[in-house]
C-alpha positions, 0 to 999 in steps of 0.5 A: 839533738838540736836540728837548728844547729845543722845536724849532719847525721847520715839518717837525718840528711837522707830523710831531709833530702827525700822530704825536700824532693818528694814530700815538701809538706813534711820538709819543715817538720822538725819533730817528724824528722827527729823522731824518724832519725831516732827510730832509725838510729835505734834500729841500726844500733840494735841490728848491729848489736845483734850481730848483723852485717853493716848492709843489713843494719843499713837496710833495717834502719832505712826501712824505719826511716822511710816507712810510709814515705813511698807514695808521694802526691808531689811526685805523681803530679810532677810526672803527670805534668812532665808527661802531658807537657813534654814538648813544652818541658823538653826545652826547659829544666824545672827549677824546683827539681834540681 
C-alpha cells in the first residue's frame, strides 16, 4: 500500500481525520498510520471470519485503530483556551478547527 497514492480505505481515512484534529503531531507519521490501518484491517477480517456481526467487527477494528488515542493534549489546550477566552472567541470561529 502506498499512502502517497491517496489511500482511500475507511480505516485510514478515519484515523487520518482523528490525527488531523486531535493529534497533529502524528498526522504526518505515515508508518504509524499504515501500521494502525493494517492492524485494524486484520482485526476486522478476523472478527468477520469468526462469525461476528458487521457492527461488532467495526467495534473491534476501531478499538485497535484508536488504541491509546483517547487523551489529546491539543484538545485539552483548545478547550481551556475556548473556556477561558469565551467572550473573545464567541465572535470568531477558530480557523484551525473546521
